[in-house]
N, C-alpha and C positions, 0 to 999 in steps of 0.2 A: 542892149536894145533888142527887142523882140521883133521878129518878122513872121507874117502869116502868108502862106502860099497855098492856093487851092488848085489842084490839078484839074485838067479838063473832065476827068471822070468823077470829080467830087471829093477826092481825098484831101483832107486838110493836113498841112504841115506847119508846125510852129518851131521856130529855131531861135537860139540866142548865141551870138558869136562872142567868145571870150578869148581874145587874141593872145593873152599872156599864158594860156594853158597849152599843154602839148597833147591833151587827150580830147576825145570826142565821145560823148554818150548818145546812143541812139535808142529810142523806144518806140515800139509799135503798140499803141493803146487801142483796146477794143472795149466799147461800152457794154460789157457783158460780164456778169458774175452770178453768184448764187441767188441774188435778188431777182434774177430773170428766169429762174428755174421753177419747176413744180415738184411735187413729192415723188413722182415717178422717175424724173431725170435728175434729181438733186445730186450735185457733185459733178455734173457733166462739164461745167466750165473749167474746173480744176483738172479733170481727167484730160480734156483737150490740151490744156497747158502742158501736162506731162508728155502726151503723145507727140507733140510737135518736136520733141527732142529725140524721138525714137527712130528717125530715119526718113529720108526722102527718096525720090526716084534716082537721085545721083549721089547721095551721101548716106552712109550708115550713121548710126548714133555715135559711134566712135569718131567718125570723120567730122561730124558736126562739132564735137568737142575739140578735136585736134585743130580744126581750122582756126579757132580763136585762141586756143592754148599756145599754138606754135608762134603766134605773133605777140604773146605776152598780154593778151586781153582777157576780158571776162564776158561770159554770156550766161544769162539766167532769165527767170520769169517769175511772176507771182500772180495769184488770183485773189481778188477781194470780193466783197459783197456786190459792188456795182461796176467793177472793171477788171480787166486782165491786161498785163503788160509783159511784152517780150523785149529784152533789152541787151545791149552790148556796151562795153567801155573799152576803147582801144586807143592806140596812138593816132594822132591826126593823119598820119601817112597811110593808115590801114582802114580808112573809112569805107573804101570800096569793098574790101573783104567782108566787113561787118554787114553792109547792105546785101551783099550776095548771099551770105549765110542766112540772115534773118528772113529775106524774101523767099528763099528756097524752102525753109521750114514752114513759112506762113502759107505758101501756095501749093507745095508739092509733097507734103507729108503723106506717107502711105497708109497709115492706120492698119497695119498688118495684124491679123487675128492673133498670131502667136505673141507679138509684142504687146497687144492690148491685154491679153490674159496675164502676161508677166507684170505689166504696169498696174493692172487692177490689184494684183497681190501686193505690190509695193505701196499703193495708196491705202489698202486695208491695214498694212503694217503701220502706215502713218497715222491712221485713225486710232489704232491700238496704242501708239505712242502718246497721242493726245489724251486718250482715256487714262493712261498711266501718269499723266501730268495733271494733278487735281486743280492746280491754279488755272491752267488753260481750260479745263473742263468746266470750272465754275463760271468763267467768262462766257463760254459757249451756252451754258445753261441759262445764263441771264438773258442773252439775246433771244433765245427760244421762248423764254418766259414773257418778256415785255412785248414781243411781236408774235405771239402765238397765233398760228393760222395764216400768217403772212410770210411770203418767201424771204423777206428781209431777215427773218429769224432763223432761216435754215442754215445748217452748218456748211461751211465752204467745201469741206471734204466730202460731203454726202454721207451715206451709210452703206453697210454691206449689201442691204437689200436693193437699194436704188442703183448702186454700181453694177450689181449682177445683171441688171436688165439693159445695160448700155452696151451696144455693139457698134461695129464700124459704120453700119448704115444709119443708125441713130445719130452718131456723131457727125457724119457727113451732112445729114439733113439739117442738123442743128447749126452747123457752121454756115451752110447755105443761107439760112434764114437770119442768122445773127451776126456773122462776120461780113458786114457790108460796108461800102465806102462811107455812108453817112454815119456809121457807128464807129468809125476808125479815125485815129489821129496819129501822125508820125511826129515825134518830138526829138529834137536834136539840140545839144548844147556842147559848146567847146570851140576849139580852133578849127575853122573850116573856111574854104573859099565858097562863097554863095553860088557862084556859077557852076562849080563842080558838084556841089550838094544838090542843086536843082536838077542837074543832068542825071545824077545817080537816082534820085527819087523818081524821076520820069522813066528812067530805064527799067527800074525794078518794080515800080508800082503803077506806071502810067497806062499799061495795057490791061489792067484789071477792069473788066467790063462792068459798067454801072448796072446796078439792079434797082428794081422798084423800091423807092424809099418808103419804108414802113416805119411809122413812128411807134416807138416802144411805149406801150401803155403800162404804167405801173399801178398796182392796186393801192388804194388809200391805206396809209399806215396809221394805226391807232396804238397808243401806248396802253399796255394792260398792267394793272397792279395785281401782283400775285407773288407766290413764294414757291420755289422748287427746291427739293432736298434730295441728295443722292448719298445713301449710306455707303461708306467706303472704309475699310479697316486700315487706316493710316494714322500716323502720329498727330498730324495737325488738322485743324478745321480751316477750310478755305471759304471765306465769305465775300460775296459780291452784292453791293447795294446799288440799285440803279434808279435814276430819275430821267424824266423826259428831257432830251437835249435839243439841239438845233440842227436843221438840215444844212447841207453844203451850200455855200453862197450867202448865208445869212450874215449880215454885217455884225450882228450881236455876238458872233462866234468869238471874235477877238476879246470882247468883254468877258465871255465865259472862260476863255483861256486865262485871263487875268484873275478871275475869281478862283480858278483851279490852282494857280500858283500859290495863293494864300491858304486855301483849304487843305490840299493834299498833293500838290504837284512836285514836291521836292523835300529834301531833308530839313529845310527850315520851315516847312509848312506847319499849320496848326495841328493837323491830325498826327503827323510824324512826331512832332515835339511833345505833344501831350501823351499820346497813347503808347508810343515806343520809348521815347527818351525819358519822360517823367514817370510813367507807370510801368514800363517794361512788360507790357501785356502781349505784345506782338513782335515778331521778327521783321515782318514786312507789312507796310501799309502805304497806300498811294491812291490817287484819284486821277482821272483823265476824261476829257470829252471826246467823243467820236461823232463824225458827221457823215451822212450819206445823202444821196440825191433827194430822197423823200422823207427823211427822218434823222433824228440824232439821239444820242444816249450819253448821259453823264454817269460814270461808274466810280464807285469807291470799293477798293479791294483791301482785305486784311487776312493775314494768315496767323493762326494762334493755336495754343493748346486748347483742347476741347473744353476744359473747365472755365476758360476765359471768354467763351463765345457771348454769353449774355452781357457780361460787363463791357466788353469791347463794343457790342452793338449799342448799348446805352450811351457810351462815351461818344461814339460817332454821331448818334442822334443829338446828344447834348451840344456838340460842336456845330452842328447844322442849325440848331435852335439859336445859338449865340450869333451865328452868321446872319440869320434872318432878323434877329432882334436888334443887334448893334451894328451890323454891316462890317465894313473894313475902314480903317483909318486912312487919312490922306497919305501918311507916310507909307503904309502898306501898299496903297494903290500905286504910288510912284515907284517903289521898289519892284513891284510886280510887273509894271509896264517896262521898266529897264531890263528885267529878267527876260520878259517876253521878246523884246527887241533883240537882245543879245543872242538868245536861242535861235531866233529866226535868221539873223544875219550869219551866225556861225554855221547854221544848217545849209547855207547856200554856197559854202566854200568848196564845192566839188562839182564837176560837170554832171555827175550822175544825179545829185540832189536837185540841181537846176532843171535837168531833163525831166525828172519826176514832177517837179512843181509846175512847170509850164504845160506839160503833157496832160496831167490829170485835170488841171484847171480848164484847159481848152475843151477836153472831152466832156467833163461834167457840167461846166458852167458856160461854155462857149465864150469865155473871155479870160484874160490874164491880167492880174494886177502886177505892176512893177514893184520892186522893193520899196521905192519911195512912197508909193500909194499905200502899201501895207503899213509902213512905219507911221504914216500920217493918220491912218485909221486907229492905230494903237495910241498915238498921242492924244487923240480926241476923246478917249474913254474917260468918263467922269464918274464921280461918286454916285451921282443920280442914276447913271446908266447901270452901275453895279447894283444898287439897291433894288431897282426895278427888276433886273434879271434874276437876282437872288430869290426874290419872292415868287417869281414865275417858275423858276427851275425847281426849287426845293419845296415843292408842294407835297406834304405828307400823305395826301390822298392819292398821289401819283408816285408811288414808290414800289419797286419790286426787289425781291431778295432771292439769291441762289446760294446754297450751302452744300459743300462737299466734304465728307469726312466721317469720323466715328461719332455720329450725332448722339448715340446713347450715352457716351461718356460726358457729353455737355449738358445733359438734363439733370 
């Protein structure tokens, strides 16, 4: 059972009590990511995420890590295109320590120049690592291609030029404008006493002074059909094919997940069975939908030898044409729905996954669906829903492609 609590200063807390667990997962969610940036400060959200672990007025970076390590817990964070989350997972008896450490990082980080310079180099190494991973690079290139000119297409890590212009004053000003109560949600899942939880949240976050509520305006996002190619002297070609997807909160997203299961979502999917198992033309091939507050993307990825690029592209297009022409059978639909329900339920079998689910939903959509509501939405998916969405999604006039590899060998 979910509970919503709003503090006097406007901070929202969502929590789910799971009494048979011994762990508690706590997340501080901020509605801020690379989609809120511009070219000059691209990467600042991810940079801030790193810097919050580098030391506060009362804890060094080592002491932050030790505070959670010493109680057998976990502490980490991640930055996405439309949100950032700082989280812990500890035993239920150590919930107070988790709140103390997270709030200290959140409010009292020093942003020391020496630490910032060191961490900037770490992130530049992270960027280099991504550039050395052609599969990841192909996915990033696809985002930049389909949303070219819009911040949603910017890389989460930023680039060397934008990172070089970010100093402590830029970060502090950015936090002041974007890390505000109306853009923040505290998410808790696990075994807790609600009275103690409420007392801890008020103790550590209740004195956060409210600021003027500024509604974040997002630029309209348009899907762009184009092709991007990066020549790289590597053994394989990495191909991403993208179609316009669905934004977060769209009820048709469950239908799109069902279609994905049939097309390329697993080892039994059409793309995997035909192109990998029957033809042996790729080592890896899969598809997946992703959704954000203002847009979505449906991606098909394949990795292959350069000489197979044209053939694989033809086969993917052929499978999409078959999907549009004949749709999916009732048997495929029922199997896909059961697969979707199974994946969803199994994905909720930890306090951290439940904390993630309710926290992001409250942050992005201002509402939370119960598991029963989600399962009901899946059960309601019909052949007619599928046919309609297939034709809408796989519009050949709205398709973008990114390719990374030794393109000359594929010609």
